[in-house]
N, C-alpha and C positions, 0 to 999 in steps of 0.2 A: 322345497320340492313341490308342495301342494299349493303354495300361496298364489301361484299364477294360474292354476287350473281350478276354477271355482265351480265346476259343474258337478252335480250329484244326480243319481238316478231316483226314480220314484220309489223303488224299494228302499233305498237309503233314507229317503224322506220319511217313509212309514216307520222304519226302525228308529229313527231319531225321535219322532213323535211318541212312539211307544216308550222309549227310555226316558224321555223328558217327562212323561206322565207318571212313571213309577218311581216317584221320589219319596221323601219321608212322609208325605200326607197319607199314603196307603197304609203305613204302619199304625196311624191313629184312627183312620176313617171308620172301621167297624164299631168302635166304642162311641165315636161321635154320632154316627147314624142311629145306634141303639138308644142313645139318650134322647134323640129327636123323635124317632118313629117306633121305638120298641121292637116287637117281633116283626114288624113290617120293614125293618131296616134294609134287607136285601132288595125288596121291591122298590124302596126309595132310591137305592143306589142305581137300579136299572132305569128308573124314570129320569133321575138326574143325569145319568150318562147319556140317555137318549137326547136330552136337551142339548148337550154339548156336541153330539154328532151333528145336529142342526147348526150349531154355532160354527163348527168347522166348515160346513158348506157355505155359511154366510161369509166367513173370512176369505175363503178361496174365491168366492164370487167377486168380492171387492178387489182382491189382488189381480184377478183376471181382467177386470174392467179397465184398470189403468195400465197402459202399455209402456209408459216411459217413467223414468225417475224412481224415487224411493218414497217411503211413507212421509219423509220430511217434505218432499216436493208436493205430494198430494195434499197434505194439510195446509201448506203455505198457499198453494194455488186455490184451494177450496175455501179457506177461512181467513185469508189475509196473512201478511207476513208475521205480524206481531202475535195474533191469536193462534195462528198455525204453529208458530215456534213454541208457544206456551203449551200447546197440546202435545207436541213431540217431546218437549222437556218433561212433561208429565209421564209420557210413555217410558222415557229413560229412567225416571224415578221408580216407576213400577218394576222395570227390569232389575234395578238395584235392590229394591225392597224384596222381591221374590228371591233373588240370589242370596242376599245376606241372611235371610231367615232359613233358607235351605241349608246353607253352610253351617250356621250356628247350631241348628237342631240336629243335623246329622253328626257333627263333631261331638256334641254332647252325648248322643246315643252311642257312638263308638267308644267314647271315654268311659261311660258307665258299663257297657256290656263287655268290652274286650280289653281296653287299655286304661284301667283305673289309675295307674301311676304316671300316665303321660298327660302333660298339660293340654288343655283344650286348644290353646293357641298353636301348639306344635302340630296337632292333628289338622287344624284348619289350614296351616301353611302347606302341609303335604297335599291336601285336597286341591287347594288353589294352584299349587305348582303343576299338578297333572292337568287341571282344567286350563291353565294359562298356556301350557305347552301345546295342547290341542288347538286352542283358539289362535295361537300365533301362526299356525300352519294353514289356516283358512278353512273354508267350508268343506272342501273335498276330504280333508283330513278328518274332520268331525264325522262325515258320512261314512268313511271307511272304518274308522275306529268303532263307531256305533255298530256297524255291520259285523265286525269281528267279535266285539264284546257281547253282542246280543246272543250269539249262538254259544258262547262260552258260559254265560251266566244264566240264560233262560232255560236251557235244557235241565240242569240240576234243579232249578226252582220248580219246573213243571213236574219233575220226578217226586219232589217233596209234596207238592200239592196233590198229586195222584195218590200218594200214600195217605194223606189226610182224608181224601175222599173215601178211600177203602176202609179206613179204620174208624170213621166217625159214625155216631148214631144220630138219627135225624128226628127223634121224637120231640126235641126241644123246638123244632121249627114249626110244628103243628100246634093249633090250626093256622093255616096261612092267613095273614092279615094284610090289609092294604092301608097305606098311609093316608091321613087326612090332608087337608090343604096346607096346614101349618107344617106338617111333616114333609110334604113335597117341596115347599119353599125352602125349608131348612136343608133338605138333601141337595137341592140345586146349589145352594151356597157352599155346602161342604164339598160337593163334587167339583166345584169350580177350581179348587186348589189342585185337584188331581190333573186337571187339564190346563195348568198354567203354561205349559210348553206351547200351546196354540198361539201365544203371542209372537212366537218366532215366524209364523206364517207371514207376518207383515214384511219380513226381510228376505225370505228364502227364495221367493219366486224367480228373481233374476238368475239364480244359481241352479235352476232346475232344467234337466232335459225333459222334453215332452211336457212342458208346464200346462198345456191344455188339458191334460189328464189328471192334474193334481187334485181336483175336487174329489173325484172318486177315491183316489189314493188316501187322501187325508180322512175321508169319511170312513173308509175301511179300517184304518188305523184306530180311529176313535171308537168304532164299534168293537174291535178286538179289546181295546182298553176297557170299555164298559163291561164286556162279558167277563173278563178276567177279574176285574175289581168286584163285580157283583158276586162272582164265585167265591172270592176271598171273604167277603162280608157274610155270605150264606154259610160258609164253613165255620167261620168264627161263631155265628149264632148257634150252629149245630153242636159245636164243641163245648161252648160255655153256657149257653142259654141267655135269655134276655137280661136277667138280673145281674149275673156275674160279668157279662160282657161290658155293661156300662161302667164297671169299676176298673177294667183293665187299662193299663197305660199304653202298651204296644201289643194289642191283641193279635194282629196279623203275624208278627214275629214270634210271639209266645205260642201261638197255635202250631206253627210249623216246627218249633223246637220240641213239641211233644212227641213227634215221630222219631222213633229210635232206629238209628242205623249202626249201632255199636257192633263192631266186629265185621262190618261190611266194607266201608271205605272211609269213615272218618269218626273221630270222637268229639271234636269241637264243631258241632253242627251250626252254631251261631256264626262261626267264621264263614261258612259257605253261604248262609242266608244273607249276611250283611255284605258279602262281596257283591251280590247282585245290586244292592242299593248303593254301594260304593261306585260301581260302574254308572248307574243311573244318575247319581248326583254329580259326578265328574262331567258327564256328557251335558247335563243341564247347565252347569256352571260355565262350561266352555262356550255354550251358546250365549249365556248372559254376558260374558266378557267380550266375545267376538262382536255381537250386535250392539253392545254398549259402546265399544270403540268405534263402530261404524256410525252410530248416531252422533258421537262426539265430533267426528270428522265432518259429517254433513251439516250439523248444526253450526259449526264454526266456519264452514265453507273452506275447508283445508284440502290439500291434496291427499291422495291415498297413501302416500309415503309416510304421512303423520300418524297412520293408524297404530303402528307399533307403540308410539308414545301413549296413545289413548288406552292401549291394552294395559300398560303399567298403571295408569290412573285408575282404571276399572278394578284391577286386582287390589290395589291399595285401599280403594274405597270399600270394596267388599270385605276385606279383612278387618279394617278399622270399624266399619259400621256393624259388623256381625257381633261385636261385643257391647253394643248399646243395650240390648236386652240383658237383664241381670243374670238370668239363668234359663234353663230349658222351659220351665213353666211359663215365664214371662214371654219368651219367644213364641211359644205355642199360642198363648192367648192373643198376642199381638197379631199373629197371622190369621187366626180365626175371626178377629174383630175387623181387620182392615182389608185383608187380601180379597175376600169375596166382592166387596164394593169396587175395588180396583179392577177386578176381572169383569164385573158387570159394565163398568165404564168403558174399558178398552177392548173387550171382546164382543160386546153386544151394542152398546150405544154408539161408539165411534164408527164401527162398520156400517150401521144403519144410516147414520148421518152422512157418511161418505157416499153411500149408494144413492141417497136422495138428493144431496146437494153438491157432491164432489165434482170437480172439473178434471176430466181426463178422457183420453180416447179409449175406445174399446180395443181389446187385444185381438188382433187378427189371427184366427186359428183355423 
């Protein structure tokens, strides 16, 4: 139904970017930033997010510059066939790396928090099944699903955050401190994982209506993400204080579980909160699978009809590779050590090089 109509609106683009950003990294981020910057963690989150607002503008400028083809064509025409293909293959590996860690980490969290008697591989299969179904129907299906899910899951989450704001005491936040250079650098690396969904901007422009306005739409989405993430980090600091916050495993989730709604509308509050992240992870993984299959088709110069086979390849690779890390701790360490460098390479270095040396016509707008 959706596969032949691949256009999405700017609003759907913004919602997709928001959901792609609110993955499992948000659950760990407050503790990570508190270890890096102490009481200045929320200021560090604000600065790091501001950097990635600029990165979103950089990426959209690159995509607007090239009027024809895909990122595969851009790299091959700019850097030569062999080196360009190697760069795009690296981008495909990055997509797979981000996806497998998101899948494994969230499956482990679900297993520990809600389904302790369910094997992790079963949870992973269910998540991949939903993501694969969305990816198989194309870009418009992803956009519409994100639009529906956003209002279903975001409103309850905002209600919980509002309750935390009202019930928190803010003495632990004072005095306000500012991060040093090391703290700022560490916050940028940590925040890069939040914005891993910006990678999809390389692929989504041909499917956009009014693509000439995409720069401002992506920037607004990144600003909203930065504000909400900074608020979450600030509230975690206010609730736990600097010392306790550094020792928490999932402070964002644990902070929201402190708010009691007993007798109002639910008794298992963790189910409501993890439902938001379930929607976010499924949307992100559907993008990983969809654009991974697109890269497979373009790298091998195959027809679009072969994309469904590549969808299965991507799903199998994600499922198998997600079990390479031994446990949740190893998956988390692997992401913190490798993912920021991959984001630096493909979200900053590659767009800058394409702007300076890329071959392609300007988009007529």
